[in-house]
C-alpha positions in Angstrom: 0.0 0.0 0.0 1.4 3.4 -1.0 1.7 6.1 1.7 -1.1 8.7 1.5 0.0 12.2 2.3 -2.7 14.1 4.2 -5.3 16.3 2.5 -4.3 19.3 4.6 -0.7 19.2 3.2 -1.9 18.9 -0.4 -4.3 21.8 0.2 -1.6 23.9 1.8 0.7 23.2 -1.1 -1.9 24.2 -3.7 -2.7 27.4 -1.9 0.9 28.4 -1.5 1.6 27.6 -5.2 -1.4 29.7 -6.2 -0.2 32.6 -4.1 3.3 32.4 -5.6 1.9 32.3 -9.1 -0.1 35.5 -8.5 2.9 37.2 -6.9 5.2 36.3 -9.8 2.6 37.6 -12.3 2.4 40.9 -10.4 6.2 41.1 -10.5 6.3 40.6 -14.3 3.7 43.3 -14.9 4.9 45.8 -12.4 8.5 45.3 -13.2 7.8 46.3 -16.8 5.8 49.3 -15.7 8.7 50.3 -13.4 11.0 50.8 -16.4 8.4 53.0 -18.1 8.1 55.1 -14.9 11.8 55.2 -14.3 12.1 58.8 -15.3 9.9 59.9 -12.4 12.2 58.3 -9.8 14.7 60.5 -8.0 17.7 58.2 -8.1 19.1 54.8 -8.8 21.2 52.1 -7.2 22.4 48.8 -8.5 23.0 45.5 -6.6 24.1 41.9 -7.3 24.2 38.6 -5.5 21.9 36.0 -4.1 19.6 34.1 -6.4 17.9 32.7 -3.3 16.4 36.2 -2.5 15.8 37.2 -6.1 12.1 36.5 -6.1 11.6 38.9 -3.2 14.0 41.5 -4.5 12.1 41.4 -7.8 9.0 42.5 -5.9 10.9 45.3 -4.2 12.2 46.5 -7.6 8.6 46.5 -8.9 7.0 48.3 -6.0 9.6 50.7 -4.6 8.7 54.2 -5.8 11.6 56.4 -4.7 14.5 55.1 -6.8 15.2 52.8 -9.7 16.6 49.5 -8.3 18.7 47.3 -10.7 19.7 43.8 -9.4 21.8 41.1 -10.9 20.9 37.6 -9.7 24.4 36.2 -10.0 24.9 34.2 -6.8 26.1 35.2 -3.4 29.8 34.7 -4.1 29.7 37.0 -7.2 27.6 39.5 -5.2 30.2 39.7 -2.4 33.0 40.1 -5.0 31.1 42.9 -6.8 30.4 45.0 -3.7 34.0 44.4 -2.5 35.2 45.8 -5.9 32.5 48.6 -5.6 31.1 47.8 -9.1 27.7 47.8 -7.5 26.1 49.8 -4.7 25.0 46.8 -2.6 25.6 43.1 -2.6 23.3 40.3 -1.4 24.3 37.0 0.2 22.7 34.1 2.0 26.0 33.3 3.8 27.3 35.7 6.4 30.7 37.3 5.5 33.8 35.6 6.7 36.6 37.7 8.4 38.5 37.7 5.1 35.5 38.9 3.2 34.9 41.7 5.7 38.5 42.7 5.3 38.3 42.6 1.5 35.1 44.6 1.5 36.9 47.4 3.3 34.3 49.1 5.5 31.2 47.1 4.7 28.4 45.8 6.9 25.9 43.1 6.5 22.2 43.6 7.3 19.7 40.7 7.6 16.8 41.7 5.3 15.0 38.4 4.5 14.3 35.0 5.9 13.3 31.8 4.1 13.8 28.0 3.9 15.8 25.8 1.7 13.7 23.0 0.3 14.9 19.6 -0.9 13.2 18.8 -4.2 13.4 15.4 -5.8 12.3 13.9 -9.1 11.3 10.3 -8.5 8.6 9.0 -10.8 5.7 7.4 -8.9 6.7 8.8 -5.5 4.4 11.4 -4.0 5.1 14.8 -2.5 6.4 14.7 1.1 8.9 11.9 1.1 10.6 11.7 4.5 14.3 12.2 4.7 16.8 12.9 7.5 19.9 15.1 7.4 22.1 12.0 7.8 20.5 10.3 4.8 20.9 13.5 2.7 24.6 13.8 3.8 25.2 10.2 2.7 23.5 10.8 -0.6 25.9 13.8 -1.3 28.9 11.7 0.0 28.0 9.0 -2.6 27.2 6.4 0.0 23.5 6.1 -0.7 23.1 5.7 -4.5 19.6 4.2 -5.1 16.2 5.5 -4.1 15.1 2.1 -2.7 18.0 2.1 -0.2 16.9 0.5 3.0 17.6 3.7 5.1 15.1 5.6 3.0 12.6 2.7 2.9 12.8 2.4 6.7 11.4 5.8 7.4 8.9 5.7 4.5 6.9 2.5 5.1 4.3 1.8 2.4 6.0 4.0 -0.2 6.9 2.1 -3.4 10.5 3.4 -3.8 12.0 2.5 -7.2 15.3 0.9 -7.9 16.5 4.1 -9.5 19.9 5.8 -9.4 20.0 8.9 -7.2 21.6 12.0 -8.9 22.6 14.6 -6.4 22.4 18.1 -7.9 24.4 21.0 -6.4 25.2 24.6 -7.1 28.3 25.0 -9.4 28.7 28.7 -8.5 29.5 30.5 -5.3 26.2 30.2 -3.4 24.8 31.2 0.0 22.3 28.4 -0.5 25.2 25.9 -0.6 26.5 27.5 2.6 23.2 27.0 4.3 22.8 23.4 3.0 26.4 22.3 3.9 26.1 24.0 7.3 23.0 21.9 8.0 24.6 18.6 6.9 27.9 19.3 8.7 25.9 19.8 11.9 24.7 16.2 11.6 27.5 14.3 9.9 31.1 14.3 11.0 32.2 12.7 7.8 30.4 15.3 5.7 31.9 18.1 7.8 35.4 16.6 7.3 35.2 15.6 3.6 33.0 18.5 2.2 32.6 21.0 5.0 30.7 24.3 5.2 31.1 26.7 2.3 29.6 28.7 -0.5 31.3 26.6 -3.2 32.0 23.2 -1.7 33.6 20.3 -3.6 31.0 17.5 -3.6 32.4 14.0 -4.5 29.4 13.1 -6.7 26.6 14.7 -8.6 25.8 17.3 -11.2 26.3 21.1 -10.9 23.8 23.8 -11.9 24.6 27.5 -12.0 22.3 29.6 -9.9 19.0 28.6 -8.3 17.3 28.4 -11.7 20.2 26.3 -13.1 20.0 23.8 -10.2 16.2 23.7 -10.6 16.6 23.0 -14.3 18.8 20.0 -13.7 16.4 18.6 -11.2 13.4 19.1 -13.5 14.9 17.1 -16.4 16.7 14.4 -14.5 14.9 11.3 -13.2 16.3 10.3 -9.8 17.5 13.8 -9.1 17.6 15.5 -5.6 18.7 19.1 -5.0 18.5 22.0 -2.6 16.9 25.4 -3.5 14.8 28.2 -2.0 11.2 27.0 -1.5 9.9 29.7 -4.0 11.8 28.0 -6.8 10.4 24.6 -5.8 6.9 26.0 -5.9 7.4 27.8 -9.2 8.7 24.6 -10.8 6.0 22.4 -9.2 8.6 20.2 -7.5 7.9 17.5 -5.0 9.8 18.4 -1.9 10.9 16.3 1.1 9.8 16.4 4.7 13.0 16.8 6.7 13.5 15.5 10.2 14.2 18.2 12.8 16.0 17.7 16.2 12.7 16.9 17.9 12.4 13.9 15.6 9.5 15.5 13.7 9.4 15.5 9.9 8.5 19.0 8.6 8.0 20.6 5.3 9.6 23.9 4.2 7.4 27.0 4.4 6.3 29.7 6.7 5.2 27.7 9.7 8.6 25.9 9.9 10.6 29.1 9.4 8.6 30.9 12.1 9.3 28.1 14.6 13.1 28.2 13.7 13.2 32.0 14.0 11.7 31.9 17.5 15.1 30.8 18.7 16.6 34.2 17.8 16.9 36.4 21.0 19.3 39.0 19.7 21.3 40.2 16.8 25.2 40.3 17.1 27.1 43.4 16.2 28.2 41.9 12.9 24.6 41.1 11.9 25.2 37.4 11.3 22.4 35.1 12.4 22.0 31.3 12.2 18.8 29.3 12.7 20.0 26.1 11.1 19.0 22.9 12.9 17.3 24.6 15.8 16.9 22.9 19.2 14.4 20.1 19.8 12.1 22.4 21.8 11.0 23.8 18.5 8.9 20.8 17.3 7.4 22.6 14.3 10.7 24.0 13.1 12.0 23.2 9.6 15.7 22.6 10.1 17.2 24.2 6.9 16.3 27.9 7.2 18.4 31.0 6.6 18.6 34.7 6.9 19.8 36.5 3.8 21.8 39.7 3.9 22.3 43.0 2.1 25.9 44.0 2.1 26.6 47.7 1.9 29.6 50.0 2.4 29.4 52.2 5.4 30.6 55.1 3.3 28.9 55.6 -0.1 28.0 58.4 -2.5 24.6 56.7 -2.7 24.2 56.7 1.1 20.8 58.5 1.2 19.3 56.3 -1.6 20.6 53.1 0.0 19.4 54.0 3.5 15.9 54.8 2.2 15.6 51.7 0.1 16.9 49.3 2.8 14.7 51.0 5.4 11.7 50.4 3.1 12.7 46.8 2.4 12.8 45.8 6.0 9.5 47.5 6.9 6.9 48.1 4.2 8.7 45.8 1.8 8.1 42.9 4.1 4.5 42.8 2.9 5.7 41.0 -0.2 7.4 38.2 1.7 4.8 35.7 2.5 3.4 35.0 -1.0 7.0 34.0 -2.0 7.5 31.8 1.1 9.7 34.4 2.9 8.9 35.1 6.5 8.5 38.8 7.4 11.5 39.8 9.6 11.0 39.4 13.4 10.6 42.8 15.1 13.9 42.4 17.1 15.8 41.9 13.8 14.1 45.0 12.2 15.1 47.0 15.3 18.7 46.0 15.0 18.6 46.6 11.3 17.6 50.2 11.8 20.7 50.8 13.9 22.9 49.2 11.1 21.2 51.5 8.5 21.9 54.6 10.5 25.7 53.9 10.2 25.7 54.3 6.4 26.9 57.8 5.5 28.3 59.7 2.5 
């Protein structure tokens, strides 16, 4: 007998996908209109970086009225390099800056401005949405130890599911990626072997699999490869109609990506450090509803900029009024304590 995923989960998935489709349609229409109205805007700034946050930044581009915002969805690593070289006015990354990156950026700060979950999509014919996976199983897949979908470790936690004897193809980001950082941070917290052999990073060297450039590139490989598994922002999974896995959290509960799981994970935040870096990966078992692969994403700005006024106004809007566009794209509006800290960071930007 095949496992039957509950009606509530299917209904939730449909409603979230519908909301995302509406939001993306609005982005397309409004983004075109924003170019037509560009002449009426008082200034312009350009940024580059995270593909993970691109759906939300697109909404901000379309709806912010006070300046023209240009954004290149090129990946977190490229965004950090661009702001360090000052070829853009701001960068965006899903991975917090390292000490070396802070040094290279010469007077930059990072401000958390969005919060979302990393989903685990898979393409396994005949297997329904919501397959259960643990972090250790995923780590062993990406280490090359688990190579078939009917592996006994997967079968054990999915009784009644008809898992095929199909090769597993792990898909990873081939470019510098904050999503990879978040994903490897999670797996390293659960697997000592993964931490030793692959480690935490924006461009890790996986021993097996196929690479895809950017979130859309990874999604493309998953969509056309039977047996594929990957990792991508939930908005991209919804947009592509992917089946995504339920991931076991520290409480032993299997949870889907999405707003409920992000909110539970974010409840563990009790303050924002002076460098702005936050982590809610694999939160404690007290958070039974938490999805374990969630991340903050950051805007990276120079403290001194000739676009200081425009930057401050835009980022201030993004973390307040701009948060209204978050939920339809499966981003959680920033917790109030993070917004309060952000306002202090923003005040430090000057010309």
